[in-house]
N, C-alpha and C positions, 0 to 999 in steps of 0.2 A: 503493499499499499503506500501511496505517495505521503511524504511528510508535510506538515503545514508549510514548511519553508519552500519545498518544490511547488507546491500548488501556488503559493503566493507569487513566485517567480514566473511559473508558467502563465499565470493570469495577467501579471504585469507586462512581460515581453509580448505575449499574444496580443493583448489590447494595444500596446504601443506600436507593434509591428502592423496590425490591422489598420490603425489610424494613419500610418505613414503610406500604406499602399493606397488608401482612399484619397490621401492629399496629392499623390502623383497624378491622379486622374487620367489614367492611360488604360490600356486594354487589360492589365492585370489588376486594376483597382477592384474589381468585384471579389476577388479572392482575400480582400481585407476582411470581408464579413465573414469568410470561412475562419480566419484568425479570430475575429471577435467571437465566434462560437465556441472556439477552443478556450478562449479567454473566459467566456461566461461559464463554461462547465467547470473550469478550474476554480473560479470565484464562487460558484454555487456550492462546491464541494467544501471549499475552505470555510464558507458561512455556515454550513450545517455541522461541520466538525468543530468550529468555534462558538456555535449558538448565537451568531449575529444574523438573526433572521430578517433584519431590515436589509441587509446586504443580499440575502437570498432573494428576497422581493424585487429588489432592484435588478438583479441579474436575470430574474425570470422575465421581467418588461424588457431588458437589453437583448435577451435571447429572442424574443419576438420581432424586435426591430432588426436584428441580425438576419433571421430567417427571412424577413421581407426584403432586405437587401440582397440576399443570396437569390431569391425568386426574381427580382427586378433586374439584378445585374448579370446573373449567370444563367438562370433557367429560361426566362422569358425570351432573352434574345436568340438563344438557340432553338426554342419553339418557333419564333417568327421566321428564323432562316430556313427551318425545316418546312413550314408552311409555304413560304416563298418558293422554295425548291420544287416542292410538289405542285404548286400551282403553275410554275413554269413548265414543268413536265406535262400537265395536263393541257397545255396550250399547243403541244407539238402535235402534228397531224399523224399520229402513230399508226392510224389504220392505212393511211396512204403508203407510209413507209413499209408496212408489213405486207399489204396486199394492194399493189399499185393498179390492179385491173378492176377493182371495185371501189369507186370513190366513197369514202367514210364508211364503209361497211367491212365487218371482220371476214377473214377468209373462212371458209368452211373447214370443218375438221379434217385433217390429213392432207389438205392442199397446200402445197407449197410453191411459192412464186420466186423465181430467180435463183432456186438452188438446185 
């Protein structure tokens, strides 16, 4: 089990590193929220072990904001890129590429054109 001193330093370094990443405001900044989550977990554990439940309450709220940051900075952009990619693929004339003899209609099973 981690000592109180280790938890304190993990919480402090994780929080400071997360804040630094966010301050850079570059493509890696979203990972600052992941570091905040590590820091939140360390501080919550520290708070429970030292019976400082005000700190635990604060870290529960901070964990919520960190999760929101992970969602908005890391998850949502990837979902949007995936949707954009899927929408771009849907606009391709796939049926013409697969079956050029039939405009926008699928090839019957077993029929192969151009192979």
